[in-house]
N, C-alpha and C positions, 0 to 999 in steps of 0.2 A: 449357391453362394452369392450373396449380394456384392456387386462391384462398387467400390468407393467412387464417389463423384470427384472428378478431377478435370480441371481445365487449365489453361495457361496462367490464370490468376493464382492457382495453387502453386505453380512453379515460381511465380514471382515471390511468394512468401518464403519458399525454400532458398532462393537465391539471395533474398534480402537478409536472411539469417547468416548465410555463408559469407557474403560479401557486402555487408551493410554500407560501407563508405565508398565503394566503387561507383563510378559514374554509370548510371543506367541510360541516361539520355543527355545528349549535348546538342543544343541548337546552334548552328553555325551563324545564322543571321543575327540573333540577339545576344549570343554569347552565354545564354542561360544554360544551366545544367541541373540535374537532379540525381541524387544517389539512389541505389536500389532501396535502401531503408526509407528514404523520404518518399519515393514513389509508392512503396507498399503502404506506408502510413496514410498518405494522402488519398490513395485509391480506396483504402478500407474505410476511412472517415466519409468519403463521398458515397460509397456503397451504402453505408448506414443511413445517410441522409436521403438517398434515393428510395430506400425502403420506407422510411418515415414519410416521405412525400407521397407515397402510394404506389410506387412501382412494385410489381409482384413477380415472383419466379415465373419465367416463361413469357413475360410481356416482351413484345417487340418494340425496341426503342431506336428511333432514327437519330443518329449522331451526325450533326452538321456543324462541325467546328474545324477551323484550319488545323492542318497537321502540325504537331509539335508536342511539347510536354503536356499541355492541357488536354489535347486530343487523346494521347496515350493513357494519361492518368484516368480520364473519364471512361475510356474503353475498358481498362482493367476494372474500374468501379462497377460498370455495367455487368461484367462477367461475375464479379464477386457478389453482386446483388441477385444473381440468378436470372438476369434478363438476357434477351437475345439482341445484341447490337446490330443495327442495320447501317451499314456503311455504304454510302452511294457516292460515286465519283462525281464531284461538281462539274467536271468537264464533259459529262454526258449531254448537257444541254437541257433546257427546260422541259421539253416534251418527254424525253426519256426519264428524267428525274421524276416527273409526275407519274409516269407509268409505273416506275419502281415503287413509289409510295402507294399507289392504288393496289398493286399486286401484293405488297407485303402487309398492308393494313396495320401500321404501327399504332400502339396504344400511347406512345409518348414520343416527344421530340426534345432533344437538347441541341440548341443552336445559338448562334450569335444574334444580337439584336436585329441586324439587317435581314437575316434569313427569317426571323420570326415576323418582322414587319411585312416582308414580301409574301410570306405564307398566307397572310390575311387576304391578299388580293388575287392570288393565282389559282387556287384550286380548292374545291370543296373537300377533297381528300386531306389536304393539309389543315384546313380550318377546323375539321371535325376531330382532330387528334385530341384525346382527353387530357393528357398531362403534358404541360409545356414548361420547359426550364430554359431560361436565357442566361448565357455565360458571355463574359467579355471576350473579345478577340485576344489572341496572344500579344 
């Protein structure tokens, strides 16, 4: 018997139907918030865009965006698109971050403008990533 594909993004769709107007994420610093339905819709739209951009199921995508609504929305979008999000703690330091990038060999990167700029100068591993998407910081 074939098992249905299920990840946490599928759970978001279920929760969004059950509690559409409930707050999914609230940022204390900015005061911004997003409901489960808004998060589900936003991540679905982004997932579609990622697939149109060229990301394919199983692609490893490095997500280098500050934690917050945008980060969580993109992480759900990556899962909905069938990709494998690579989440690296920026606190690891340059050497360890570059080691993680070399070892995971991502096909794409989604990052802030500063990270995209830095990636040009620091490592062949980062420069050779095929798909690059730049998003504004929170």
